[in-house]
TORRORO-950940 format. One line per 10 residues: for each residue x, y negated, z of N, C-alpha, C. Coordinates in nm, 3 decimals, always signed. Layout:
<atoms>
X,Y,Z,X,Y,Z,X,Y,Z; ... .
</atoms>
This chain:
<atoms>
+10.793,-10.785,+9.507,+10.827,-10.634,+9.502,+10.840,-10.600,+9.675; +10.780,-10.509,+9.716,+10.794,-10.467,+9.859,+10.922,-10.381,+9.877; +10.939,-10.358,+10.018,+11.057,-10.275,+10.035,+11.013,-10.132,+10.030; +11.055,-10.062,+9.928,+11.012,-9.921,+9.910,+11.129,-9.823,+9.918; +11.224,-9.878,+9.997,+11.351,-9.776,+10.007,+11.310,-9.631,+10.071; +11.218,-9.624,+10.150,+11.172,-9.494,+10.200,+11.099,-9.413,+10.108; +11.050,-9.463,+10.002,+10.951,-9.406,+9.909,+11.012,-9.343,+9.785; +10.988,-9.210,+9.777,+11.051,-9.139,+9.650,+10.975,-9.206,+9.531; +11.084,-9.221,+9.434,+11.031,-9.271,+9.297,+10.961,-9.180,+9.225; +10.849,-9.197,+9.166,+10.770,-9.097,+9.099,+10.757,-9.122,+8.956 .
+10.741,-9.016,+8.872,+10.691,-9.014,+8.730,+10.554,-9.004,+8.741; +10.485,-9.084,+8.699,+10.338,-9.092,+8.697,+10.278,-9.075,+8.542; +10.206,-8.979,+8.517,+10.134,-8.974,+8.395,+9.990,-9.020,+8.416; +9.942,-9.109,+8.328,+9.807,-9.166,+8.324,+9.744,-9.149,+8.209; +9.618,-9.078,+8.200,+9.548,-9.050,+8.088,+9.426,-9.143,+8.092; +9.397,-9.225,+7.990,+9.279,-9.318,+7.974,+9.211,-9.259,+7.876; +9.077,-9.227,+7.903,+9.002,-9.163,+7.800,+8.855,-9.227,+7.787; +8.857,-9.359,+7.822,+8.728,-9.435,+7.821,+8.753,-9.588,+7.792; +8.660,-9.655,+7.779,+8.659,-9.791,+7.736,+8.575,-9.889,+7.818; +8.539,-9.832,+7.948,+8.476,-9.916,+8.047,+8.595,-10.030,+8.086 .
+8.555,-10.172,+8.045,+8.655,-10.264,+8.084,+8.716,-10.273,+8.233; +8.638,-10.249,+8.330,+8.684,-10.264,+8.471,+8.774,-10.142,+8.494; +8.728,-10.016,+8.442,+8.824,-9.900,+8.466,+8.967,-9.912,+8.400; +8.955,-9.947,+8.273,+9.079,-9.952,+8.204,+9.161,-10.069,+8.256; +9.109,-10.180,+8.298,+9.179,-10.292,+8.345,+9.246,-10.246,+8.480; +9.183,-10.168,+8.572,+9.236,-10.121,+8.691,+9.338,-10.021,+8.668; +9.327,-9.937,+8.554,+9.437,-9.829,+8.536,+9.547,-9.912,+8.488; +9.535,-10.017,+8.420,+9.658,-10.088,+8.369,+9.736,-10.174,+8.470; +9.628,-10.220,+8.583,+9.687,-10.308,+8.692,+9.777,-10.213,+8.778; +9.703,-10.090,+8.785,+9.787,-9.982,+8.882,+9.916,-9.946,+8.799 .
+9.916,-9.935,+8.682,+10.049,-9.896,+8.606,+10.151,-9.999,+8.628; +10.110,-10.124,+8.610,+10.189,-10.226,+8.624,+10.259,-10.255,+8.774; +10.159,-10.237,+8.856,+10.217,-10.230,+8.995,+10.313,-10.123,+9.028; +10.289,-10.010,+8.965,+10.383,-9.904,+8.990,+10.510,-9.926,+8.934; +10.507,-9.979,+8.807,+10.637,-10.011,+8.752,+10.706,-10.102,+8.821; +10.648,-10.204,+8.876,+10.709,-10.309,+8.956,+10.777,-10.257,+9.091; +10.712,-10.139,+9.140,+10.763,-10.052,+9.260,+10.864,-9.968,+9.218; +10.907,-9.969,+9.093,+11.025,-9.870,+9.060,+10.976,-9.741,+9.013; +10.851,-9.700,+8.994,+10.806,-9.578,+8.942,+10.802,-9.586,+8.784; +10.809,-9.464,+8.734,+10.817,-9.443,+8.585,+10.665,-9.412,+8.553 .
+10.610,-9.491,+8.454,+10.476,-9.468,+8.402,+10.471,-9.430,+8.257; +10.397,-9.330,+8.232,+10.365,-9.307,+8.096,+10.223,-9.279,+8.077; +10.156,-9.368,+7.982,+10.009,-9.347,+7.961,+9.988,-9.280,+7.834; +9.872,-9.213,+7.836,+9.830,-9.134,+7.706,+9.692,-9.173,+7.704; +9.671,-9.242,+7.568,+9.538,-9.267,+7.541,+9.453,-9.152,+7.446; +9.345,-9.114,+7.507,+9.281,-8.996,+7.459,+9.119,-9.031,+7.435; +9.071,-8.968,+7.346,+8.927,-8.989,+7.292,+8.898,-9.150,+7.297; +8.788,-9.188,+7.360,+8.759,-9.330,+7.350,+8.862,-9.419,+7.388; +8.967,-9.368,+7.482,+9.074,-9.443,+7.518,+9.151,-9.513,+7.409; +9.160,-9.448,+7.299,+9.234,-9.512,+7.178,+9.177,-9.649,+7.139 .
+9.051,-9.682,+7.180,+8.982,-9.798,+7.142,+9.032,-9.925,+7.222; +9.127,-9.885,+7.309,+9.169,-9.991,+7.406,+9.204,-10.145,+7.358; +9.245,-10.147,+7.238,+9.266,-10.291,+7.186,+9.128,-10.358,+7.169; +9.020,-10.283,+7.150,+8.889,-10.346,+7.127,+8.822,-10.374,+7.241; +8.868,-10.356,+7.377,+8.789,-10.387,+7.483,+8.798,-10.528,+7.511; +8.678,-10.578,+7.508,+8.663,-10.720,+7.548,+8.573,-10.747,+7.672; +8.620,-10.822,+7.763,+8.537,-10.867,+7.874,+8.586,-10.995,+7.935; +8.510,-11.085,+7.967,+8.546,-11.203,+8.030,+8.597,-11.193,+8.159; +8.548,-11.088,+8.246,+8.579,-11.057,+8.380,+8.712,-10.987,+8.380; +8.725,-10.883,+8.299,+8.840,-10.799,+8.308,+8.921,-10.792,+8.186 .
+9.035,-10.872,+8.200,+9.116,-10.906,+8.091,+9.212,-10.802,+8.062; +9.183,-10.708,+7.974,+9.255,-10.573,+7.937,+9.377,-10.622,+7.865; +9.359,-10.708,+7.771,+9.464,-10.743,+7.675,+9.587,-10.804,+7.759; +9.550,-10.881,+7.865,+9.660,-10.954,+7.952,+9.728,-10.829,+8.022; +9.655,-10.732,+8.063,+9.723,-10.618,+8.134,+9.796,-10.543,+8.042; +9.755,-10.512,+7.917,+9.838,-10.453,+7.815,+9.977,-10.526,+7.788; +9.950,-10.663,+7.758,+10.072,-10.738,+7.741,+10.177,-10.735,+7.860; +10.124,-10.738,+7.974,+10.217,-10.715,+8.102,+10.276,-10.589,+8.102; +10.210,-10.495,+8.067,+10.278,-10.352,+8.067,+10.385,-10.329,+7.960; +10.354,-10.403,+7.852,+10.465,-10.418,+7.744,+10.583,-10.487,+7.790 .
+10.559,-10.605,+7.868,+10.670,-10.678,+7.926,+10.746,-10.613,+8.011; +10.692,-10.519,+8.093,+10.758,-10.446,+8.205,+10.826,-10.317,+8.155; +10.799,-10.300,+8.021,+10.852,-10.171,+7.962,+10.786,-10.045,+7.981; +10.654,-10.042,+8.006,+10.564,-9.929,+8.027,+10.575,-9.839,+7.892; +10.553,-9.720,+7.901,+10.529,-9.634,+7.793,+10.378,-9.587,+7.768; +10.343,-9.604,+7.643,+10.209,-9.567,+7.611,+10.219,-9.491,+7.469; +10.128,-9.372,+7.480,+10.115,-9.289,+7.358,+9.952,-9.277,+7.327; +9.918,-9.232,+7.198,+9.784,-9.229,+7.171,+9.765,-9.095,+7.081; +9.644,-9.054,+7.111,+9.614,-8.943,+7.027,+9.577,-8.955,+6.878; +9.672,-8.899,+6.799,+9.650,-8.920,+6.662,+9.513,-8.861,+6.603 .
+9.468,-8.751,+6.647,+9.336,-8.698,+6.617,+9.225,-8.784,+6.649; +9.231,-8.843,+6.759,+9.143,-8.929,+6.822,+9.117,-9.070,+6.730; +9.235,-9.125,+6.703,+9.239,-9.221,+6.608,+9.187,-9.211,+6.477; +9.228,-9.082,+6.414,+9.185,-9.045,+6.277,+9.035,-9.032,+6.285; +8.987,-8.966,+6.385,+8.834,-8.929,+6.386,+8.761,-9.073,+6.387; +8.808,-9.173,+6.424,+8.746,-9.313,+6.425,+8.784,-9.391,+6.305; +8.849,-9.344,+6.215,+8.905,-9.417,+6.099,+8.964,-9.558,+6.147; +9.046,-9.551,+6.245,+9.092,-9.683,+6.303,+9.239,-9.703,+6.252; +9.270,-9.844,+6.229,+9.396,-9.887,+6.236,+9.469,-9.903,+6.361; +9.586,-9.860,+6.402,+9.615,-9.856,+6.533,+9.757,-9.912,+6.543 .
+9.792,-10.009,+6.633,+9.917,-10.069,+6.639,+9.957,-10.083,+6.780; +9.887,-10.045,+6.884,+9.916,-10.067,+7.018,+10.056,-9.989,+7.055; +10.062,-9.860,+7.022,+10.181,-9.784,+7.061,+10.179,-9.660,+6.947; +10.295,-9.579,+6.980,+10.312,-9.461,+6.898,+10.188,-9.350,+6.891; +10.153,-9.306,+6.778,+10.054,-9.205,+6.763,+10.135,-9.081,+6.796; +10.052,-8.997,+6.865,+10.102,-8.874,+6.923,+10.019,-8.756,+6.907; +10.047,-8.663,+6.968,+9.979,-8.514,+6.966,+9.944,-8.453,+7.101; +9.883,-8.350,+7.104,+9.848,-8.287,+7.238,+9.986,-8.204,+7.280; +10.074,-8.202,+7.217,+10.208,-8.147,+7.255,+10.282,-8.266,+7.337; +10.238,-8.385,+7.290,+10.308,-8.491,+7.362,+10.236,-8.516,+7.504 .
+10.093,-8.500,+7.502,+10.026,-8.511,+7.619,+10.071,-8.406,+7.719; +10.077,-8.278,+7.671,+10.143,-8.189,+7.749,+10.273,-8.211,+7.817; +10.366,-8.264,+7.721,+10.489,-8.279,+7.771,+10.477,-8.399,+7.889; +10.396,-8.504,+7.883,+10.354,-8.591,+7.988,+10.323,-8.519,+8.109; +10.215,-8.440,+8.089,+10.175,-8.371,+8.217,+10.292,-8.274,+8.291; +10.361,-8.210,+8.219,+10.457,-8.120,+8.270,+10.582,-8.205,+8.336; +10.618,-8.316,+8.275,+10.727,-8.398,+8.320,+10.671,-8.494,+8.431; +10.566,-8.500,+8.458,+10.510,-8.603,+8.561,+10.499,-8.536,+8.717; +10.526,-8.620,+8.793,+10.505,-8.577,+8.943,+10.368,-8.570,+8.970; +10.289,-8.671,+8.924,+10.136,-8.693,+8.947,+10.094,-8.725,+8.812 .
+9.963,-8.678,+8.780,+9.884,-8.731,+8.681,+9.741,-8.783,+8.721; +9.708,-8.896,+8.673,+9.588,-8.972,+8.702,+9.522,-8.975,+8.580; +9.395,-8.945,+8.594,+9.284,-8.970,+8.481,+9.187,-9.086,+8.501; +9.170,-9.165,+8.406,+9.068,-9.285,+8.423,+8.973,-9.274,+8.305 .
</atoms>
């Protein structure tokens, strides 16, 4: 952990809406780094992003980063409509609504989309 005493602690909302292994892996690595630096991270899975559990890549270990996020106490929500439209069983995080995504955006100092 670096010395971040002069840096304001941020609430960062992250929206993941795809399944490209490298992109999702980097979004999760960023999230984990930010948590370790003392920032609050809340991730919302939208569209194809709800398929995060199914991302497989030898080069970009998404599951490892997801596990690390859980260890660090990161918060993740997923679009219930997106899950239902895919007839998925979903266990990664709480199923949420557009109101929850709106709340994430309103409460965040910064919002990043991947």
